Each structure stands twice: as structure tokens, then as C-alpha cells.
C-alpha positions as CSV (number, residue, x, y, z in Angstrom):
1,X,0.0,0.0,0.0
2,X,1.4,3.3,-1.1
3,X,2.5,5.6,1.8
4,X,0.3,8.4,0.4
5,X,-2.8,6.2,0.7
6,X,-1.8,5.2,4.2
7,X,-1.4,8.9,5.3
8,X,-4.6,9.9,3.5
9,X,-6.7,7.2,5.1
10,X,-5.3,7.9,8.5
11,X,-6.0,11.7,8.0
12,X,-9.6,10.9,7.0
13,X,-9.9,8.6,10.1
14,X,-8.7,11.5,12.3
15,X,-11.1,14.0,10.7
16,X,-14.0,11.6,11.2
17,X,-13.0,10.8,14.8
18,X,-12.8,14.5,15.6
19,X,-16.2,15.1,14.0
20,X,-17.7,12.0,15.8
21,X,-18.6,10.5,12.4
22,X,-18.0,6.7,12.0
23,X,-15.7,5.7,9.2
24,X,-16.5,2.4,7.5
25,X,-13.7,0.9,5.4
26,X,-14.9,-1.7,2.9
27,X,-12.7,-2.7,-0.1
28,X,-14.4,-3.4,-3.3
29,X,-14.6,-7.0,-4.6
30,X,-12.5,-8.6,-7.3
31,X,-13.0,-11.7,-9.3
32,X,-11.7,-14.9,-7.6
33,X,-10.6,-16.1,-11.0
34,X,-8.5,-13.1,-11.8
35,X,-6.9,-12.9,-8.4
36,X,-5.9,-16.5,-7.8
37,X,-2.2,-15.7,-8.5
38,X,-2.1,-12.4,-6.6
39,X,-0.5,-12.0,-3.2
40,X,-2.7,-9.8,-0.9
41,X,-0.6,-10.2,2.3
42,X,0.6,-6.6,2.0
43,X,-3.0,-5.3,1.9
44,X,-4.0,-7.6,4.8
45,X,-1.0,-6.4,6.8
46,X,-1.9,-2.8,6.1
47,X,-5.5,-3.3,7.1
48,X,-4.3,-4.9,10.4
49,X,-1.9,-2.0,11.0
50,X,-4.6,0.5,10.1
51,X,-7.1,-1.1,12.5
52,X,-4.5,-1.1,15.3
53,X,-3.5,2.6,14.8
54,X,-7.1,3.7,14.3
55,X,-9.3,1.5,16.5
56,X,-12.4,3.6,15.9
57,X,-12.5,2.5,12.2
58,X,-15.2,0.1,11.3
59,X,-14.1,-2.7,9.0
60,X,-15.0,-6.2,8.5
61,X,-13.3,-8.6,10.8
62,X,-13.4,-11.4,8.2
63,X,-13.7,-11.3,4.4
64,X,-12.0,-7.9,4.2
65,X,-10.8,-8.9,0.7
66,X,-13.9,-9.8,-1.1
67,X,-13.3,-12.4,-3.8
68,X,-16.5,-12.8,-5.9
69,X,-17.1,-15.7,-8.3
70,X,-16.5,-14.8,-11.9
71,X,-20.3,-14.9,-12.5
72,X,-20.6,-11.8,-10.4
73,X,-17.9,-9.9,-12.3
74,X,-17.8,-8.3,-15.7
75,X,-14.0,-8.5,-15.7
76,X,-11.3,-9.2,-13.2
77,X,-11.7,-6.0,-11.2
78,X,-15.3,-4.9,-11.7
79,X,-18.7,-6.3,-10.6
80,X,-21.5,-6.8,-13.1
81,X,-25.0,-5.9,-12.1
82,X,-25.6,-8.9,-9.8
83,X,-22.2,-8.4,-8.2
84,X,-22.9,-4.7,-7.6
85,X,-26.2,-5.6,-6.0
86,X,-24.5,-8.0,-3.7
87,X,-21.7,-5.6,-2.8
88,X,-24.2,-2.7,-2.2
89,X,-26.1,-5.0,0.2
90,X,-22.9,-5.7,2.1
91,X,-21.9,-2.0,2.3
92,X,-25.4,-1.1,3.4
93,X,-25.1,-3.7,6.3
94,X,-21.7,-2.3,7.2
95,X,-23.1,1.3,7.3
96,X,-26.2,0.3,9.2
97,X,-24.1,-1.5,11.8
98,X,-22.0,1.7,12.2
99,X,-25.0,3.8,13.1
100,X,-26.0,4.3,16.7
101,X,-28.7,1.8,17.6
102,X,-31.6,4.4,17.8
103,X,-30.7,5.7,14.3
104,X,-30.3,2.1,13.0
105,X,-33.8,1.2,14.3
106,X,-35.3,4.3,12.6
107,X,-33.4,3.8,9.4
108,X,-34.4,0.1,9.2
109,X,-38.0,1.0,9.9
110,X,-37.9,3.7,7.2
111,X,-36.2,1.3,4.7
112,X,-38.8,-1.4,5.3
113,X,-41.7,1.0,4.8
114,X,-40.3,2.4,1.5
115,X,-39.9,-1.1,0.0
């Protein structure tokens, strides 16, 4: 992970912390077929270090690197419509879990009424 990314994400985390705004980190998915020969240990290490240095960050404890089956991808790095729907649902759940419980209950109630 490039040092500029690291600095920028940590700066964003600091700004969010100071503003009392939860920051959710969710990496976008890639195709499991296109990524089979790639080494993500550096990204995993960075995510662990980021979580340790910014404990207020909200990120998935497992499956931080989402590998989608090729059927959910239009190419190696981009979701197709079905993949985007799945990813959007995951991000929605991440965001809802980051909200205070009262806001979450209200948001979920509003979401279920609007469906």
C-alpha cells in the first residue's frame, strides 16, 4: 500500500473521529478467478496495522478482501449488475451497523416502509 494512501486514510480517520462520524472501510470485490495468482498479504498487513492505529475504524473482521465468483464480475476487477447488488447490500449492512442503535432502528424501519 502506497504511503500516500496510508497517510490519507489515517488523516480521514482522524477527521471523522474529531467530528464524531463513524468511518467504515470496505474494499471493493474482485474476481476470484482473476486474483488467484495475486498476493494480498501486504494489503492484509496494512488493514491490520490501520485497525491497530485507528481503532475507531469500522471494518469487516473477516472477508475484508472480497473475492467474488466470476459470474458476479464483468472482468477481473469490476462487478457486473448482480455483483454490484451483492456488494451494495454488504456495504449497506456495514453502514447500518456503524450507526447508533436508535438511528439504526429508525433507518431500518424507514427502509422497510419504503420497499
